[in-house]
OpenMM code with the backbone's topology and positions (N, CA, C; nanometers):
from openmm import Vec3, app, unit

residues = "MET LEU ASP LYS ILE PHE ASN GLY GLY LEU VAL GLY THR ILE GLY ASN ILE ILE ASP GLU PHE HIS VAL SER GLU GLU GLU LYS GLY GLN ILE ARG ILE LYS LEU GLN GLU LEU GLU ASN GLU ASN ASN SER LYS GLN MET ASP ILE ASN LEU ALA ASP ALA GLN SER THR ALA THR ASP ILE SER GLY LEU LEU GLN ARG SER TRP ARG PRO LEU ILE GLY PHE SER ALA ALA LEU ALA ILE PHE PHE GLU PHE VAL LEU LYS PRO PHE ILE VAL PHE PHE LEU GLY VAL PHE GLN ILE GLU VAL GLY PRO LEU PRO GLN MET ASN MET GLU GLN LEU MET PRO LEU VAL MET ALA LEU LEU GLY MET ALA GLY LEU ARG THR PHE GLU LYS HIS LYS LYS ILE THR LYS".split()
positions = [
    Vec3(1.1379, -0.0687, 2.1678),
    Vec3(1.0496, -0.0354, 2.2538),
    Vec3(0.9130, -0.0193, 2.1504),
    Vec3(0.9269, 0.0562, 2.0511),
    Vec3(0.8165, 0.0769, 1.9624),
    Vec3(0.7547, -0.0465, 1.9054),
    Vec3(0.8633, -0.1538, 1.8759),
    Vec3(0.7994, -0.2777, 1.8261),
    Vec3(0.7342, -0.3603, 1.9164),
    Vec3(0.7576, -0.3296, 2.0432),
    Vec3(0.6744, -0.4046, 2.1559),
    Vec3(0.5281, -0.3341, 2.1649),
    Vec3(0.5240, -0.2150, 2.1308),
    Vec3(0.4006, -0.1379, 2.1359),
    Vec3(0.3209, -0.1880, 2.0364),
    Vec3(0.3720, -0.1817, 1.9034),
    Vec3(0.2969, -0.2020, 1.7851),
    Vec3(0.2658, -0.3568, 1.7618),
    Vec3(0.3695, -0.4327, 1.7918),
    Vec3(0.3350, -0.5722, 1.7793),
    Vec3(0.2548, -0.6433, 1.8825),
    Vec3(0.2601, -0.5987, 2.0098),
    Vec3(0.1631, -0.6595, 2.1209),
    Vec3(0.0241, -0.6094, 2.1134),
    Vec3(-0.0105, -0.5139, 2.0482),
    Vec3(-0.1652, -0.4741, 2.0577),
    Vec3(-0.1729, -0.3893, 2.1602),
    Vec3(-0.2770, -0.3128, 2.1734),
    Vec3(-0.3272, -0.2206, 2.2827),
    Vec3(-0.3263, -0.2880, 2.4013),
    Vec3(-0.3978, -0.3962, 2.3988),
    Vec3(-0.4268, -0.4648, 2.5327),
    Vec3(-0.3028, -0.5275, 2.5928),
    Vec3(-0.2231, -0.5859, 2.5103),
    Vec3(-0.1051, -0.6517, 2.5493),
    Vec3(0.0044, -0.5561, 2.5965),
    Vec3(0.0119, -0.4423, 2.5391),
    Vec3(0.1172, -0.3375, 2.5676),
    Vec3(0.0691, -0.2748, 2.6933),
    Vec3(-0.0437, -0.2203, 2.7087),
    Vec3(-0.0794, -0.1562, 2.8265),
    Vec3(-0.1138, -0.2594, 2.9476),
    Vec3(-0.1450, -0.3720, 2.9161),
    Vec3(-0.1531, -0.4843, 3.0149),
    Vec3(-0.0232, -0.5042, 3.0874),
    Vec3(0.0924, -0.5048, 3.0035),
    Vec3(0.2091, -0.5111, 3.0782),
    Vec3(0.2577, -0.3976, 3.1634),
    Vec3(0.1947, -0.2794, 3.1169),
    Vec3(0.2339, -0.1583, 3.1925),
    Vec3(0.1402, -0.1622, 3.3184),
    Vec3(0.0261, -0.2119, 3.3045),
    Vec3(-0.0710, -0.2187, 3.4317),
    Vec3(-0.0122, -0.3203, 3.5283),
    Vec3(0.0641, -0.4294, 3.4925),
    Vec3(0.1159, -0.5332, 3.5836),
    Vec3(0.2195, -0.4619, 3.6710),
    Vec3(0.2846, -0.3432, 3.6232),
    Vec3(0.3884, -0.2931, 3.7066),
    Vec3(0.3077, -0.1905, 3.8220),
    Vec3(0.1939, -0.1593, 3.8052),
    Vec3(0.1143, -0.0699, 3.9081),
    Vec3(0.0965, -0.1589, 4.0260),
    Vec3(0.0992, -0.0864, 4.1478),
    Vec3(0.0665, -0.1697, 4.2583),
    Vec3(-0.0929, -0.1476, 4.2982),
    Vec3(-0.1743, -0.2320, 4.2221),
    Vec3(-0.3125, -0.2307, 4.2565),
    Vec3(-0.3543, -0.3842, 4.2572),
    Vec3(-0.4866, -0.4005, 4.3127),
    Vec3(-0.5123, -0.5302, 4.3385),
    Vec3(-0.5346, -0.6169, 4.2014),
    Vec3(-0.5340, -0.7426, 4.2102),
    Vec3(-0.5477, -0.8262, 4.0924),
    Vec3(-0.6891, -0.8027, 4.0216),
    Vec3(-0.7843, -0.7843, 4.1180),
    Vec3(-0.9284, -0.7411, 4.0571),
    Vec3(-0.9477, -0.6268, 3.9953),
    Vec3(-0.8595, -0.5200, 4.0315),
    Vec3(-0.8646, -0.3800, 3.9575),
    Vec3(-0.7772, -0.4118, 3.8304),
    Vec3(-0.6780, -0.4814, 3.8253),
    Vec3(-0.5963, -0.5079, 3.7093),
    Vec3(-0.6855, -0.5822, 3.6092),
    Vec3(-0.7802, -0.6771, 3.6505),
    Vec3(-0.8706, -0.7366, 3.5639),
    Vec3(-0.9576, -0.6570, 3.5090),
    Vec3(-1.0148, -0.5600, 3.5926),
    Vec3(-1.1247, -0.4627, 3.5235),
    Vec3(-1.0517, -0.3751, 3.4400),
    Vec3(-0.9475, -0.3304, 3.4558),
    Vec3(-0.8709, -0.2423, 3.3523),
    Vec3(-0.8387, -0.3121, 3.2274),
    Vec3(-0.7931, -0.4373, 3.2287),
    Vec3(-0.7836, -0.5353, 3.1174),
    Vec3(-0.9031, -0.5402, 3.0379),
    Vec3(-1.0168, -0.5677, 3.1204),
    Vec3(-1.1639, -0.5890, 3.0458),
    Vec3(-1.1920, -0.4586, 2.9718),
    Vec3(-1.1629, -0.3442, 3.0249),
    Vec3(-1.1948, -0.2127, 2.9736),
    Vec3(-1.1165, -0.2035, 2.8497),
    Vec3(-0.9904, -0.2041, 2.8622),
    Vec3(-0.9012, -0.1979, 2.7540),
    Vec3(-0.9283, -0.2936, 2.6342),
    Vec3(-0.9805, -0.4227, 2.6661),
    Vec3(-1.0269, -0.5009, 2.5524),
    Vec3(-1.1566, -0.4587, 2.4822),
    Vec3(-1.2390, -0.4056, 2.5702),
    Vec3(-1.3646, -0.3427, 2.5069),
    Vec3(-1.3373, -0.2343, 2.4264),
    Vec3(-1.2380, -0.1496, 2.4657),
    Vec3(-1.1901, -0.0333, 2.3834),
    Vec3(-1.1304, -0.0829, 2.2490),
    Vec3(-1.0535, -0.1822, 2.2607),
    Vec3(-0.9811, -0.2430, 2.1375),
    Vec3(-1.0807, -0.3026, 2.0404),
    Vec3(-1.1821, -0.3652, 2.1043),
    Vec3(-1.2898, -0.4186, 2.0230),
    Vec3(-1.3673, -0.3302, 1.9595),
    Vec3(-1.3966, -0.2127, 2.0200),
    Vec3(-1.4820, -0.1178, 1.9705),
    Vec3(-1.3942, -0.0493, 1.8439),
    Vec3(-1.2597, -0.0288, 1.8637),
    Vec3(-1.1771, 0.0320, 1.7612),
    Vec3(-1.1806, -0.0555, 1.6425),
    Vec3(-1.1565, -0.1875, 1.6522),
    Vec3(-1.1520, -0.2873, 1.5548),
    Vec3(-1.2968, -0.2887, 1.4807),
    Vec3(-1.4018, -0.2813, 1.5448),
    Vec3(-1.5366, -0.2697, 1.4773),
    Vec3(-1.5679, -0.1552, 1.4002),
    Vec3(-1.5149, -0.0413, 1.4463),
    Vec3(-1.5345, 0.0790, 1.3726),
    Vec3(-1.4299, 0.0597, 1.2590),
    Vec3(-1.3176, 0.0145, 1.2468),
    Vec3(-1.2315, 0.0037, 1.1449),
    Vec3(-1.2890, -0.0965, 1.0520),
    Vec3(-1.3549, -0.1977, 1.0892),
    Vec3(-1.4102, -0.2954, 0.9959),
    Vec3(-1.5417, -0.2160, 0.9201),
    Vec3(-1.6205, -0.1358, 0.9996),
    Vec3(-1.7269, -0.0531, 0.9332),
    Vec3(-1.6730, 0.0294, 0.8150),
    Vec3(-1.5574, 0.0915, 0.8541),
    Vec3(-1.5076, 0.1767, 0.7527),
    Vec3(-1.4409, 0.0999, 0.6390),
    Vec3(-1.3835, -0.0205, 0.6591),
    Vec3(-1.3379, -0.0952, 0.5504),
    Vec3(-1.4650, -0.1446, 0.4674),
    Vec3(-1.5740, -0.1858, 0.5311),
    Vec3(-1.6947, -0.2417, 0.4717),
    Vec3(-1.7402, -0.1176, 0.3815),
    Vec3(-1.7618, -0.0011, 0.4331),
    Vec3(-1.8045, 0.1039, 0.3474),
    Vec3(-1.7150, 0.1396, 0.2269),
    Vec3(-1.5993, 0.1367, 0.2580),
    Vec3(-1.4896, 0.1596, 0.1536),
    Vec3(-1.5145, 0.0661, 0.0396),
    Vec3(-1.5286, -0.0652, 0.0842),
    Vec3(-1.5423, -0.1806, -0.0290),
    Vec3(-1.6808, -0.1533, -0.0921),
    Vec3(-1.7864, -0.1164, -0.0520),
    Vec3(-1.9168, -0.1109, -0.1058),
    Vec3(-1.9313, 0.0243, -0.1495),
    Vec3(-1.8328, 0.0990, -0.1618),
    Vec3(-1.8638, 0.2401, -0.2243),
    Vec3(-1.8714, 0.2273, -0.3877),
    Vec3(-1.9877, 0.2951, -0.4251),
    Vec3(-2.0234, 0.3067, -0.5607),
    Vec3(-1.9949, 0.4451, -0.6129),
    Vec3(-1.8998, 0.5144, -0.5586),
    Vec3(-1.8772, 0.6609, -0.5989),
    Vec3(-1.8376, 0.6508, -0.7396),
    Vec3(-1.9088, 0.7474, -0.8278),
    Vec3(-1.8639, 0.7572, -0.9609),
    Vec3(-1.7844, 0.8763, -1.0118),
    Vec3(-1.7681, 0.9692, -0.9007),
    Vec3(-1.6899, 1.0935, -0.9313),
    Vec3(-1.5453, 1.0522, -0.9485),
    Vec3(-1.4535, 1.1525, -0.9364),
    Vec3(-1.3050, 1.1343, -0.9531),
    Vec3(-1.2595, 1.0673, -0.8284),
    Vec3(-1.2914, 1.0903, -0.7201),
    Vec3(-1.2379, 1.0439, -0.6030),
    Vec3(-1.2785, 0.8869, -0.5886),
    Vec3(-1.3986, 0.8408, -0.6439),
    Vec3(-1.4251, 0.6987, -0.6351),
    Vec3(-1.3452, 0.6356, -0.7341),
    Vec3(-1.3280, 0.7010, -0.8693),
    Vec3(-1.2445, 0.6347, -0.9655),
    Vec3(-1.1083, 0.6063, -0.9204),
    Vec3(-1.0394, 0.7106, -0.8422),
    Vec3(-0.9045, 0.7000, -0.8175),
    Vec3(-0.8940, 0.5949, -0.6945),
    Vec3(-1.0025, 0.5865, -0.6084),
    Vec3(-1.0116, 0.4905, -0.5068),
    Vec3(-0.9899, 0.3581, -0.5574),
    Vec3(-1.0611, 0.3235, -0.6585),
    Vec3(-1.0801, 0.1744, -0.7056),
    Vec3(-0.9776, 0.1486, -0.8085),
    Vec3(-0.9001, 0.2456, -0.8668),
    Vec3(-0.8072, 0.2161, -0.9747),
    Vec3(-0.6706, 0.2799, -0.9556),
    Vec3(-0.6343, 0.2871, -0.8229),
    Vec3(-0.4994, 0.3479, -0.8100),
    Vec3(-0.3904, 0.2447, -0.8508),
    Vec3(-0.4115, 0.1220, -0.8494),
    Vec3(-0.3062, 0.0418, -0.8789),
    Vec3(-0.2858, 0.0331, -1.0293),
    Vec3(-0.3904, 0.0255, -1.1074),
    Vec3(-0.3871, 0.0321, -1.2571),
    Vec3(-0.3209, 0.1571, -1.2923),
    Vec3(-0.3579, 0.2681, -1.2264),
    Vec3(-0.2937, 0.4097, -1.2529),
    Vec3(-0.1446, 0.4084, -1.2461),
    Vec3(-0.0981, 0.3315, -1.1255),
    Vec3(0.0441, 0.3314, -1.1064),
    Vec3(0.1050, 0.2410, -1.2182),
    Vec3(0.0469, 0.1341, -1.2497),
    Vec3(0.0929, 0.0457, -1.3509),
    Vec3(0.1177, 0.1058, -1.4773),
    Vec3(0.0037, 0.1875, -1.5171),
    Vec3(0.0019, 0.2678, -1.6501),
    Vec3(0.1060, 0.3763, -1.6435),
    Vec3(0.1269, 0.4419, -1.5267),
    Vec3(0.2370, 0.5405, -1.5237),
    Vec3(0.3768, 0.4829, -1.5333),
    Vec3(0.3963, 0.3627, -1.4710),
    Vec3(0.5253, 0.2975, -1.4965),
    Vec3(0.5509, 0.2416, -1.6266),
    Vec3(0.4337, 0.1827, -1.7148),
    Vec3(0.4440, 0.1489, -1.8272),
    Vec3(0.4869, 0.2633, -1.9307),
    Vec3(0.4363, 0.3906, -1.9001),
    Vec3(0.4624, 0.4974, -1.9852),
    Vec3(0.5939, 0.5441, -1.9583),
    Vec3(0.6619, 0.5543, -1.8446),
    Vec3(0.7930, 0.5835, -1.8202),
    Vec3(0.8728, 0.4833, -1.8786),
    Vec3(0.8678, 0.3524, -1.8643),
    Vec3(0.9429, 0.2562, -1.9295),
    Vec3(0.9398, 0.2666, -2.0857),
    Vec3(0.8168, 0.2864, -2.1412),
    Vec3(0.8130, 0.2964, -2.2932),
    Vec3(0.8938, 0.4301, -2.3338),
    Vec3(0.8816, 0.5444, -2.2492),
    Vec3(0.9516, 0.6652, -2.2854),
    Vec3(1.1104, 0.6306, -2.2843),
    Vec3(1.1448, 0.5809, -2.1805),
    Vec3(1.3005, 0.5498, -2.1518),
    Vec3(1.3528, 0.4622, -2.2636),
    Vec3(1.2878, 0.3499, -2.2745),
    Vec3(1.3512, 0.2444, -2.3745),
    Vec3(1.2999, 0.2555, -2.5187),
    Vec3(1.1988, 0.2928, -2.5438),
    Vec3(1.1363, 0.2977, -2.6810),
    Vec3(1.1487, 0.4404, -2.7433),
    Vec3(1.0704, 0.5392, -2.6907),
    Vec3(1.0536, 0.6665, -2.7508),
    Vec3(1.1749, 0.7548, -2.7449),
    Vec3(1.2529, 0.7478, -2.6452),
    Vec3(1.3559, 0.8397, -2.6135),
    Vec3(1.4722, 0.7881, -2.7170),
    Vec3(1.5071, 0.6788, -2.7332),
    Vec3(1.6165, 0.6397, -2.8329),
    Vec3(1.5673, 0.6731, -2.9849),
    Vec3(1.4336, 0.6515, -3.0039),
    Vec3(1.3990, 0.6837, -3.1323),
    Vec3(1.4067, 0.8450, -3.1583),
    Vec3(1.3684, 0.9117, -3.0621),
    Vec3(1.3913, 1.0697, -3.0806),
    Vec3(1.5337, 1.1038, -3.0987),
    Vec3(1.6246, 1.0423, -3.0221),
    Vec3(1.7690, 1.0757, -3.0191),
    Vec3(1.8155, 1.0415, -3.1645),
    Vec3(1.7641, 0.9254, -3.2264),
    Vec3(1.8077, 0.8835, -3.3681),
    Vec3(1.7509, 0.9779, -3.4645),
    Vec3(1.6181, 1.0155, -3.4295),
    Vec3(1.5578, 1.1063, -3.5387),
    Vec3(1.6297, 1.2462, -3.5364),
    Vec3(1.6531, 1.2822, -3.4137),
    Vec3(1.7280, 1.4275, -3.4137),
    Vec3(1.8690, 1.4087, -3.4605),
    Vec3(1.9365, 1.2981, -3.4469),
    Vec3(2.0698, 1.2755, -3.5084),
    Vec3(2.0633, 1.2753, -3.6590),
    Vec3(1.9648, 1.1997, -3.6966),
    Vec3(1.9665, 1.1874, -3.8529),
    Vec3(1.9441, 1.3365, -3.9117),
    Vec3(1.8559, 1.3975, -3.8697),
    Vec3(1.8302, 1.5396, -3.9242),
    Vec3(1.9237, 1.6440, -3.8549),
    Vec3(2.0039, 1.6165, -3.7886),
    Vec3(2.1145, 1.7056, -3.7212),
    Vec3(2.0373, 1.8174, -3.6728),
    Vec3(1.9548, 1.7880, -3.5690),
    Vec3(1.8780, 1.8872, -3.4891),
    Vec3(1.9301, 1.9069, -3.3695),
    Vec3(1.9747, 2.0101, -3.3162),
    Vec3(2.0387, 2.0385, -3.1894),
    Vec3(1.9295, 2.0787, -3.0860),
    Vec3(1.9340, 1.9960, -2.9724),
    Vec3(1.8511, 2.0244, -2.8705),
    Vec3(1.9129, 1.9916, -2.7348),
    Vec3(1.8467, 2.0447, -2.6197),
    Vec3(1.9149, 2.0164, -2.4999),
    Vec3(1.8963, 1.8609, -2.4699),
    Vec3(1.9468, 1.8257, -2.3577),
    Vec3(1.9422, 1.6728, -2.3242),
    Vec3(1.7854, 1.6452, -2.2789),
    Vec3(1.7448, 1.5123, -2.3287),
    Vec3(1.6121, 1.4771, -2.2929),
    Vec3(1.6140, 1.4408, -2.1420),
    Vec3(1.4902, 1.4460, -2.0872),
    Vec3(1.4729, 1.4198, -1.9544),
    Vec3(1.5098, 1.2608, -1.9301),
    Vec3(1.5752, 1.2437, -1.8178),
    Vec3(1.5984, 1.1086, -1.7673),
    Vec3(1.4963, 1.0619, -1.6678),
    Vec3(1.4463, 0.9260, -1.6830),
    Vec3(1.3664, 0.8587, -1.5841),
    Vec3(1.4627, 0.7910, -1.4968),
    Vec3(1.4328, 0.8017, -1.3626),
    Vec3(1.5188, 0.7376, -1.2572),
    Vec3(1.4774, 0.5996, -1.2552),
    Vec3(1.5305, 0.4955, -1.3528),
    Vec3(1.4895, 0.3714, -1.3417),
    Vec3(1.5426, 0.2895, -1.2244),
    Vec3(1.6250, 0.3402, -1.1478),
    Vec3(1.6605, 0.2653, -1.0175),
    Vec3(1.5523, 0.2616, -0.9194),
    Vec3(1.4758, 0.3643, -0.9259),
    Vec3(1.3522, 0.3783, -0.8463),
    Vec3(1.2342, 0.3245, -0.8934),
    Vec3(1.2207, 0.3280, -1.0248),
    Vec3(1.1027, 0.2836, -1.0970),
    Vec3(1.0881, 0.1354, -1.0998),
    Vec3(1.2034, 0.0675, -1.1460),
    Vec3(1.2022, -0.0873, -1.1604),
    Vec3(1.1665, -0.1641, -1.0346),
    Vec3(1.2111, -0.1206, -0.9215),
    Vec3(1.1578, -0.2006, -0.8137),
    Vec3(1.0056, -0.2015, -0.7899),
    Vec3(0.9424, -0.0835, -0.8151),
    Vec3(0.8010, -0.0715, -0.8301),
    Vec3(0.7395, -0.1562, -0.9276),
    Vec3(0.7820, -0.1612, -1.0430),
    Vec3(0.7301, -0.2335, -1.1545),
    Vec3(0.7633, -0.3933, -1.1212),
    Vec3(0.8700, -0.4291, -1.0700),
    Vec3(0.8918, -0.5709, -1.0306),
    Vec3(0.8013, -0.6068, -0.9242),
    Vec3(0.7650, -0.5120, -0.8274),
    Vec3(0.6716, -0.5507, -0.7164),
    Vec3(0.5255, -0.5583, -0.7742),
    Vec3(0.4910, -0.4826, -0.8679),
    Vec3(0.3522, -0.4894, -0.9356),
    Vec3(0.3366, -0.6022, -1.0015),
    Vec3(0.4443, -0.6475, -1.0958),
    Vec3(0.4368, -0.7630, -1.1569),
    Vec3(0.4443, -0.8836, -1.0700),
    Vec3(0.5159, -0.8756, -0.9718),
    Vec3(0.5321, -0.9983, -0.8889),
    Vec3(0.3844, -1.0301, -0.8051),
    Vec3(0.3281, -0.9259, -0.7676),
    Vec3(0.1821, -0.9206, -0.6999),
    Vec3(0.0818, -0.9704, -0.8058),
    Vec3(0.0936, -0.9417, -0.9266),
    Vec3(0.0025, -0.9823, -1.0420),
    Vec3(0.0252, -1.1317, -1.0500),
    Vec3(0.1540, -1.1622, -1.0703),
    Vec3(0.1850, -1.3157, -1.0814),
    Vec3(0.1305, -1.3972, -0.9740),
    Vec3(0.1434, -1.3436, -0.8425),
    Vec3(0.1024, -1.4208, -0.7180),
    Vec3(-0.0478, -1.4336, -0.7373),
    Vec3(-0.1210, -1.3191, -0.7710),
    Vec3(-0.2671, -1.3353, -0.7782),
    Vec3(-0.3086, -1.4313, -0.8877),
    Vec3(-0.2281, -1.4391, -0.9902),
    Vec3(-0.2608, -1.5276, -1.1068),
    Vec3(-0.2435, -1.6783, -1.0468),
    Vec3(-0.1428, -1.6986, -0.9841),
    Vec3(-0.1273, -1.8297, -0.9265),
    Vec3(-0.2273, -1.8629, -0.8139),
    Vec3(-0.2707, -1.7681, -0.7374),
    Vec3(-0.3832, -1.8055, -0.6372),
    Vec3(-0.5107, -1.8318, -0.7160),
    Vec3(-0.5371, -1.7589, -0.8259),
    Vec3(-0.6648, -1.7837, -0.8930),
    Vec3(-0.6438, -1.9309, -0.9614),
    Vec3(-0.5361, -1.9610, -1.0108),
    Vec3(-0.5051, -2.0881, -1.0845),
    Vec3(-0.5285, -2.2063, -1.0061),
    Vec3(-0.4787, -2.1765, -0.8634),
    Vec3(-0.4825, -2.2944, -0.7652),
    Vec3(-0.6323, -2.2846, -0.6919),
    Vec3(-0.7099, -2.1884, -0.7253),
    Vec3(-0.8385, -2.1694, -0.6590),
    Vec3(-0.8174, -2.1583, -0.5029),
    Vec3(-0.7178, -2.0779, -0.4701),
    Vec3(-0.7021, -2.0476, -0.3314),
    Vec3(-0.8030, -1.9478, -0.2785),
    Vec3(-0.8243, -1.8403, -0.3643),
    Vec3(-0.9244, -1.7450, -0.3519),
    Vec3(-1.0108, -1.7302, -0.4675),
    Vec3(-1.1215, -1.6435, -0.4451),
    Vec3(-1.2107, -1.6308, -0.5439),
    Vec3(-1.1551, -1.5466, -0.6714),
] * unit.nanometer
topology = app.Topology()
chain = topology.addChain("A")
for resn in residues:
    res = topology.addResidue(resn, chain)
    for name in ("N", "CA", "C"):
        topology.addAtom(name, app.Element.getBySymbol(name[0]), res)
């Protein structure tokens, strides 16, 4: 039922409900027109929000995070991979050579991290392909 609501849009979903009411065709048409106006107004407001968001020149921390969240996620993933596959083995080797006893080093959950990294790399590759084929600017 929810897929019908979310995939059909507001007008389509409520329009189907309106069809079940026992009102004249003229009243049903007026209700549909009003619903379409409401949906158009909602879409217009969302477009205004998106435009303001895209034109934002905020220089404080919120503006920085707004524009650079993808690179921050990529950088975080790169640091985790670096720690797990480069730094941690070196630390373990160093501790073993000098016979230093420590507790276990933290484990990165690579089963959750690698799909994120692969998705980021896949999207970057797709974007590169689009630029190469001049599909988008």
